[in-house]
C-alpha positions as CSV (number, residue, x, y, z in Angstrom):
1,X,198.4,-70.5,62.7
2,X,198.4,-67.3,64.9
3,X,200.9,-65.4,63.2
4,X,200.3,-62.3,65.9
5,X,202.5,-64.5,68.6
6,X,205.8,-65.2,68.9
7,X,206.7,-68.2,67.0
8,X,206.8,-71.6,68.6
9,X,210.1,-73.2,69.8
10,X,212.3,-74.4,67.1
11,X,213.6,-78.0,67.7
12,X,216.3,-80.1,65.9
13,X,216.1,-83.7,65.4
14,X,218.9,-86.0,65.8
15,X,218.7,-86.0,61.6
16,X,218.9,-81.7,61.8
17,X,215.1,-82.0,60.7
18,X,213.5,-79.0,61.3
19,X,210.5,-79.4,63.0
20,X,207.9,-76.1,63.4
21,X,205.1,-76.5,66.5
22,X,202.2,-74.7,65.7
23,X,199.7,-73.6,68.4
24,X,197.0,-75.6,68.5
25,X,193.2,-74.1,67.5
26,X,191.3,-74.8,70.4
27,X,187.6,-73.3,68.6
28,X,185.0,-75.5,66.5
29,X,182.7,-74.4,63.5
30,X,178.6,-74.3,65.2
31,X,176.4,-73.5,63.3
32,X,173.3,-72.4,65.0
33,X,170.8,-73.6,62.3
34,X,172.2,-76.9,60.7
35,X,169.6,-77.1,58.2
36,X,170.2,-73.7,57.3
37,X,173.9,-74.7,57.2
38,X,172.7,-77.9,55.3
39,X,170.4,-76.0,52.6
40,X,173.8,-73.3,52.0
41,X,176.2,-76.2,51.2
42,X,173.5,-78.1,48.5
43,X,172.8,-74.5,47.0
44,X,176.5,-74.4,45.8
45,X,176.2,-77.2,43.8
46,X,179.1,-78.9,45.0
47,X,177.9,-80.7,47.7
48,X,174.7,-83.0,48.7
49,X,173.4,-83.2,52.6
50,X,171.5,-86.4,53.5
51,X,169.0,-86.0,56.9
52,X,169.0,-88.7,59.1
53,X,165.3,-89.8,59.2
54,X,162.9,-89.1,61.8
55,X,160.0,-91.4,61.5
56,X,156.8,-89.7,61.5
57,X,154.8,-90.2,64.6
58,X,151.6,-92.1,65.5
59,X,148.8,-90.4,65.0
60,X,146.3,-92.0,67.9
61,X,143.6,-89.7,67.7
62,X,142.3,-89.0,64.6
63,X,139.0,-89.4,62.5
64,X,139.3,-91.8,59.4
65,X,138.2,-90.3,55.9
66,X,135.6,-92.2,54.2
67,X,137.6,-93.2,51.4
68,X,140.7,-94.1,53.2
69,X,142.5,-97.6,53.5
70,X,145.2,-99.1,55.8
71,X,148.4,-100.5,54.5
72,X,151.0,-102.6,56.5
73,X,154.9,-102.3,55.4
74,X,156.4,-105.2,56.9
75,X,160.2,-106.2,56.9
76,X,161.9,-109.5,58.7
77,X,165.2,-110.0,60.3
78,X,165.5,-114.3,59.6
79,X,168.7,-116.5,60.5
80,X,169.0,-117.5,56.7
81,X,167.2,-117.3,53.5
82,X,165.8,-120.5,53.8
83,X,162.2,-120.1,54.3
84,X,161.6,-124.0,55.1
85,X,164.7,-124.2,57.8
86,X,165.4,-120.6,58.9
87,X,163.4,-119.0,61.5
88,X,162.5,-115.3,62.1
89,X,164.3,-113.4,64.6
90,X,162.7,-109.6,64.3
91,X,159.2,-108.4,62.5
92,X,159.2,-104.7,62.3
93,X,155.5,-103.5,61.0
94,X,154.5,-99.9,60.4
95,X,150.7,-99.5,59.5
96,X,149.5,-96.3,57.6
97,X,146.2,-94.8,55.9
98,X,146.4,-94.0,52.3
99,X,144.1,-92.9,49.2
100,X,142.9,-94.5,46.3
101,X,145.0,-92.6,44.5
102,X,148.3,-93.5,46.3
103,X,148.6,-90.1,48.9
104,X,149.9,-91.2,52.2
105,X,148.1,-89.9,55.5
106,X,148.7,-90.8,59.0
107,X,151.1,-93.3,60.3
108,X,148.2,-94.9,62.9
109,X,150.5,-97.7,64.5
110,X,154.1,-99.7,64.8
111,X,154.9,-102.7,65.7
112,X,158.5,-104.2,66.7
113,X,159.8,-107.5,68.3
114,X,162.2,-110.0,68.9
115,X,162.3,-114.0,68.9
116,X,164.6,-116.5,70.1
117,X,164.9,-119.2,67.5
118,X,165.6,-122.2,68.1
119,X,168.4,-122.4,65.5
120,X,171.6,-120.4,66.2
121,X,172.3,-117.1,65.1
122,X,175.4,-117.1,63.0
123,X,178.3,-114.2,63.4
124,X,177.5,-113.6,59.6
125,X,173.4,-113.0,60.4
126,X,175.1,-111.1,63.2
127,X,176.7,-109.0,60.8
128,X,174.5,-108.2,58.7
129,X,171.1,-107.7,60.8
130,X,173.1,-106.4,64.0
131,X,170.8,-109.1,66.0
132,X,173.1,-110.9,68.5
133,X,172.0,-114.6,70.5
134,X,172.3,-111.7,73.7
135,X,170.0,-109.6,72.2
136,X,167.0,-112.6,71.6
137,X,167.1,-114.5,74.2
138,X,164.1,-115.1,76.2
139,X,162.2,-113.2,73.7
140,X,159.0,-114.2,71.6
141,X,156.6,-112.6,69.5
142,X,152.8,-112.2,70.3
143,X,151.3,-113.9,67.8
144,X,147.7,-112.2,68.5
145,X,149.4,-109.1,68.7
146,X,150.6,-109.6,65.3
147,X,147.0,-110.8,64.1
148,X,145.3,-108.0,65.7
149,X,147.8,-105.1,64.3
150,X,147.6,-106.4,60.5
151,X,143.9,-107.6,60.6
152,X,142.7,-103.7,59.3
153,X,144.6,-104.3,56.3
154,X,143.8,-103.5,53.0
155,X,147.5,-104.1,51.8
156,X,150.7,-105.1,53.2
157,X,153.8,-103.8,51.9
158,X,157.4,-105.5,51.7
159,X,160.6,-104.5,49.8
160,X,161.2,-108.3,49.0
161,X,158.0,-109.6,49.3
162,X,159.3,-113.0,47.6
163,X,161.3,-113.5,50.7
164,X,159.2,-111.8,53.8
165,X,155.4,-113.1,52.7
166,X,156.6,-116.8,53.4
167,X,158.4,-116.4,56.4
168,X,155.5,-114.3,58.0
169,X,153.0,-117.0,56.7
170,X,154.8,-119.7,58.7
171,X,154.7,-117.1,61.4
172,X,151.3,-116.5,61.5
173,X,148.1,-117.5,59.1
174,X,147.0,-114.2,59.4
175,X,149.1,-113.1,56.5
176,X,147.9,-115.7,54.2
177,X,144.4,-113.9,53.0
178,X,146.3,-110.5,52.7
179,X,147.0,-109.1,49.0
180,X,150.5,-108.2,49.1
181,X,152.5,-105.5,47.2
182,X,156.4,-105.6,46.3
183,X,158.1,-102.2,46.3
184,X,161.4,-104.1,45.1
185,X,159.9,-106.0,42.1
186,X,156.7,-103.9,41.3
187,X,158.1,-100.2,40.9
188,X,160.3,-99.9,38.2
189,X,162.8,-97.5,39.8
190,X,165.5,-97.1,36.1
191,X,162.7,-95.4,35.1
192,X,162.8,-92.7,37.7
193,X,166.4,-92.6,37.7
194,X,167.4,-94.8,40.2
195,X,170.5,-97.2,39.3
196,X,169.7,-99.3,42.1
197,X,166.5,-100.7,43.9
198,X,168.3,-101.6,47.3
199,X,166.5,-100.0,49.9
200,X,169.7,-98.2,51.5
201,X,170.2,-96.2,48.1
202,X,166.6,-95.5,47.4
203,X,166.8,-93.7,50.6
204,X,169.8,-91.8,50.1
205,X,168.7,-90.5,46.7
206,X,165.9,-89.4,48.8
207,X,168.1,-87.5,51.1
208,X,168.0,-89.5,54.1
209,X,170.0,-92.1,55.5
210,X,169.1,-94.8,58.5
211,X,170.0,-97.0,60.9
212,X,169.6,-100.1,58.4
213,X,168.6,-104.0,58.9
214,X,167.0,-103.4,61.7
215,X,163.0,-104.3,61.1
216,X,160.8,-100.8,62.0
217,X,163.6,-98.9,61.1
218,X,163.5,-100.5,57.5
219,X,159.6,-99.8,57.7
220,X,160.0,-96.4,58.7
221,X,162.5,-96.1,55.8
222,X,160.5,-97.1,53.0
223,X,157.4,-95.3,53.8
224,X,159.6,-92.3,53.3
225,X,161.1,-93.6,49.9
226,X,157.1,-94.4,48.8
227,X,155.9,-90.9,49.7
228,X,158.8,-89.0,47.6
229,X,157.8,-88.0,44.3
230,X,159.2,-89.4,41.6
231,X,161.5,-87.5,39.1
232,X,159.9,-87.1,35.6
233,X,156.6,-88.6,37.4
234,X,153.4,-86.5,38.7
235,X,152.6,-89.5,41.2
236,X,154.6,-90.9,44.3
237,X,156.5,-94.4,44.3
238,X,153.1,-95.4,46.6
239,X,150.8,-94.3,43.4
240,X,152.8,-96.6,40.9
241,X,153.1,-99.3,43.7
242,X,149.5,-99.7,43.7
243,X,148.7,-99.7,40.1
244,X,151.0,-102.7,39.4
245,X,149.7,-104.8,42.4
246,X,146.0,-104.3,41.2
247,X,147.2,-105.6,37.8
248,X,146.6,-109.2,37.7
249,X,149.6,-111.7,36.2
250,X,149.4,-114.6,34.2
251,X,152.3,-117.7,35.6
252,X,152.9,-119.4,32.8
253,X,154.5,-123.1,33.4
254,X,156.5,-124.8,30.7
255,X,156.4,-127.9,31.7
256,X,158.6,-130.7,29.9
257,X,160.6,-128.0,28.1
258,X,163.9,-129.9,26.4
259,X,166.8,-129.5,28.8
260,X,168.6,-127.9,26.2
261,X,166.5,-124.8,26.2
262,X,167.2,-124.1,29.9
263,X,169.7,-121.3,29.2
264,X,167.1,-119.6,26.2
265,X,164.3,-120.1,29.3
266,X,166.4,-118.5,31.7
267,X,167.8,-115.2,29.6
268,X,163.8,-114.4,28.6
269,X,163.4,-114.4,32.4
270,X,162.0,-117.8,33.6
271,X,162.3,-119.3,36.8
272,X,163.0,-122.8,38.5
273,X,160.9,-124.1,40.8
274,X,161.7,-127.4,42.2
275,X,158.7,-128.9,42.8
276,X,158.5,-128.7,46.7
277,X,156.0,-126.2,47.2
278,X,153.3,-128.6,45.2
279,X,153.8,-126.4,42.2
280,X,154.9,-128.4,39.0
281,X,158.3,-129.2,38.5
282,X,159.1,-127.0,35.6
283,X,160.5,-123.4,34.4
284,X,157.7,-120.9,34.6
285,X,157.4,-117.0,34.2
286,X,155.0,-113.9,35.0
287,X,153.7,-112.1,32.4
288,X,151.2,-108.9,32.1
289,X,148.0,-110.7,30.3
290,X,148.3,-108.8,27.4
291,X,152.0,-110.5,27.0
292,X,150.1,-114.3,26.5
293,X,149.9,-114.2,22.7
294,X,153.8,-113.4,22.3
295,X,154.9,-115.8,25.1
296,X,152.6,-118.7,23.6
297,X,154.5,-117.6,19.9
298,X,157.6,-117.6,22.1
299,X,157.6,-121.3,23.6
300,X,155.8,-122.7,20.3
301,X,158.5,-121.5,18.1
302,X,161.7,-121.3,19.9
303,X,160.9,-124.1,22.8
304,X,158.5,-126.9,22.0
305,X,158.7,-126.1,18.5
306,X,155.2,-127.4,18.1
307,X,151.8,-126.4,19.3
308,X,151.5,-126.2,23.0
309,X,148.9,-125.2,25.8
310,X,151.2,-124.7,29.1
311,X,149.5,-125.1,32.2
312,X,148.4,-121.4,33.0
313,X,147.2,-119.7,36.4
314,X,146.1,-116.0,36.8
315,X,147.6,-114.5,39.7
316,X,146.4,-111.7,41.5
317,X,148.3,-109.4,44.9
318,X,146.3,-112.0,47.1
319,X,148.6,-115.1,45.6
320,X,151.8,-113.6,44.6
321,X,155.0,-113.8,46.3
322,X,153.1,-116.8,48.4
323,X,156.0,-120.0,49.3
324,X,153.6,-122.5,47.6
325,X,153.1,-120.0,44.5
């Protein structure tokens, strides 16, 4: 209120309630330097400021380092979760260089395209993705361009590779021979102070916000999460992802296990495969190679209660997260 001004008029309503009309303040706070203002707020310890994520620029004219490799982050939006029926309606990709120790270099390309599916886009999918039937009408994905984009990649990264890889391989066979890594499953986020592993949560914990659930925006977001330093660690998340991707796993199939042991297997971390992908109709688990003997002891003593040699596969990043695996 402007205490130096004459008092405003006093009106009495029918119920004899006194209402004082205050003069409106027409000014607004304008910070000449918003970043300085944000830092001032953060310095108090009472505020935490999220910055809008600005994608890194694409570096076109560059001299590749001798030891660098290329990775492609990929994200898909689809008509649903069924990898045998649902279809890709958007694909986004960001290609970037990285070193053997996980240091992230330049963004060297991006790709984004919409696609009109042959099945309807439901209101639920529109709510989740922001993609409407009108947005994709008449659009197709240039598969030759996709193939050319991923061809130089040494590694393909997705935040849920078990979901994205099968959809990508159905889209084009160029994804099949690539090594894949999953930033959701192959980084122990909880060990570095994160209470969740959804991309939006990880990004906000790193200090940014973005337009989520659109493919290329999610790729840019994941790149910054992978590049950010981890609490209590000397390396970034990309370093830990590479270490996980380079390790082979053993997939053990508990074929013919007793039905009444299904809850025990599930609690142990086994997943059910229905056999439609050409693999055994069975419970299975993926473990580190040095955990093999302990797993055999568990199966022999707790599940089968006899000496068994279950079917076991060695799985590398080339095979991991495939639909038929």
